[in-house]
C-alpha positions as CSV (number, residue, x, y, z in Angstrom):
1,M,30.3,-47.3,136.3
2,N,27.3,-45.1,136.8
3,I,26.0,-44.4,140.3
4,P,22.8,-42.4,140.0
5,I,22.9,-39.2,142.1
6,P,19.4,-37.7,142.7
7,N,19.0,-34.1,141.7
8,S,17.8,-33.4,145.3
9,L,21.2,-34.5,146.6
10,I,23.1,-32.2,144.2
11,I,20.8,-29.3,145.2
12,I,21.4,-30.1,148.9
13,G,25.1,-30.0,148.1
14,G,24.6,-26.7,146.4
15,I,22.8,-25.2,149.3
16,G,25.5,-26.6,151.7
17,Q,28.2,-24.9,149.6
18,I,26.4,-21.6,149.7
19,F,26.0,-22.1,153.5
20,T,29.7,-22.6,153.8
21,A,30.4,-19.4,151.9
22,L,28.0,-17.4,154.1
23,I,29.3,-18.9,157.4
24,Y,33.0,-18.6,156.4
25,P,33.4,-15.0,157.8
26,Y,31.9,-16.0,161.1
27,I,34.2,-19.0,161.4
28,R,37.3,-17.0,160.6
29,H,36.3,-14.3,163.1
30,R,34.8,-16.3,166.1
31,V,36.5,-19.6,165.8
32,F,39.9,-18.8,164.5
33,D,40.4,-15.1,165.5
34,W,41.8,-14.9,162.0
35,Y,41.8,-11.1,161.7
36,T,44.0,-10.7,164.8
37,D,46.6,-13.0,163.2
38,V,46.3,-11.3,159.8
39,K,47.0,-7.9,161.4
40,K,50.4,-9.2,162.4
41,L,51.4,-9.6,158.7
42,K,53.0,-7.0,156.5
43,P,50.3,-4.9,154.7
44,L,50.8,-6.6,151.3
45,N,50.6,-10.0,153.0
46,Q,47.4,-8.9,154.8
47,E,45.8,-8.1,151.5
48,I,46.9,-11.3,150.0
49,A,45.5,-13.3,152.9
50,K,42.2,-11.4,152.7
51,T,42.1,-11.9,148.9
52,Y,42.5,-15.7,149.2
53,G,39.8,-15.7,151.9
54,R,37.5,-14.0,149.5
55,Y,38.5,-16.5,146.7
56,I,37.5,-19.4,148.9
57,Q,34.2,-17.8,149.8
58,G,33.5,-16.9,146.2
59,L,34.3,-20.4,145.0
60,N,32.1,-22.0,147.6
61,F,29.2,-19.7,146.7
62,S,29.7,-20.1,142.9
63,F,30.0,-23.9,143.2
64,G,26.7,-23.9,145.2
65,L,24.9,-21.7,142.6
66,I,26.2,-24.0,139.8
67,A,24.9,-27.1,141.6
68,I,21.5,-25.5,142.2
69,L,20.9,-23.8,138.8
70,L,22.7,-26.3,136.5
71,T,21.8,-29.6,138.2
72,N,20.9,-31.5,135.0
73,E,23.8,-30.0,133.1
74,L,26.3,-31.3,135.7
75,Q,25.1,-34.8,134.8
76,N,24.8,-34.6,131.0
77,Q,28.3,-36.2,130.3
78,S,29.4,-33.2,128.2
79,K,33.0,-32.1,128.2
80,L,31.9,-29.0,130.2
81,A,30.2,-31.3,132.8
82,I,33.4,-33.4,133.1
83,A,35.5,-30.2,133.6
84,L,33.1,-28.6,136.1
85,T,32.5,-31.7,138.2
86,G,36.2,-32.6,138.1
87,L,37.1,-29.1,139.3
88,I,34.5,-29.1,142.1
89,A,35.4,-32.7,143.1
90,A,39.2,-31.8,143.2
91,Y,38.5,-28.7,145.2
92,W,36.5,-30.6,147.9
93,V,38.7,-33.7,148.0
94,G,41.6,-31.4,148.5
95,K,39.8,-29.6,151.3
96,V,39.0,-32.9,153.0
97,A,42.6,-34.1,152.6
98,T,43.9,-30.9,154.0
99,Q,41.4,-31.0,156.9
100,I,42.5,-34.5,157.8
101,A,46.3,-34.0,157.3
102,Y,46.8,-30.6,159.0
103,Y,43.9,-29.3,161.0
104,P,44.1,-31.8,163.9
105,M,47.5,-30.3,164.9
106,Y,45.9,-26.9,165.7
107,D,44.0,-25.8,168.8
108,I,40.4,-25.1,167.9
109,P,38.1,-23.7,170.7
110,K,36.6,-26.5,172.8
111,D,33.2,-24.9,173.2
112,K,30.4,-27.4,172.5
113,I,29.0,-25.3,169.7
114,F,32.3,-25.1,167.9
115,K,32.9,-28.9,168.4
116,I,29.5,-29.7,167.0
117,G,29.9,-27.2,164.2
118,G,33.3,-28.7,163.3
119,Y,31.8,-32.1,162.9
120,C,28.9,-30.8,160.9
121,M,31.2,-28.8,158.6
122,N,33.4,-31.9,158.1
123,I,30.3,-34.0,157.2
124,L,29.3,-31.3,154.6
125,F,32.8,-31.3,153.1
126,V,32.8,-35.0,152.8
127,L,29.3,-34.9,151.2
128,F,30.5,-32.4,148.7
129,A,33.6,-34.4,147.9
130,V,31.7,-37.7,147.4
131,V,28.8,-36.2,145.4
132,F,31.0,-34.3,143.0
133,T,33.5,-37.2,142.7
134,I,30.7,-39.6,141.8
135,L,29.3,-37.0,139.3
136,F,32.7,-36.7,137.7
137,I,33.2,-40.4,137.5
138,N,29.7,-40.8,135.9
139,N,30.5,-38.1,133.4
140,V,33.9,-39.5,132.5
141,S,32.5,-43.0,132.2
142,S,30.7,-41.8,129.1
143,L,34.0,-41.4,127.4
144,L,35.0,-45.0,128.1
145,N,31.8,-46.5,126.6
């Protein structure tokens, strides 16, 4: 199975991932009041939470740069392309699954801007998951031929 993914869609996905990295601190602060909650943790746990937040931000930014700068390489069916597209796909599929399974249970601010933003972010996450899963499948299909 080989579903062609236009380079422009991969680049849009890359830009979107960089956008999620850049907007992440705003969402934590304004939407979730994350820092108030983190302050209630013991000092070591505060640092762990902040570190994982930075990991998420760094991964999103890095995946975006990879998509923008290495668009052709992500499609060349090499072992590295398989590994990278598999990693990125698993990351975003996991994010979407977590979003569906757990986030509806929590109270997110009802302001119109946050509601619209939430829908837009979810659309982006699904786009990332679909694009990189298809890239991964396309890359792996070369092993089966």
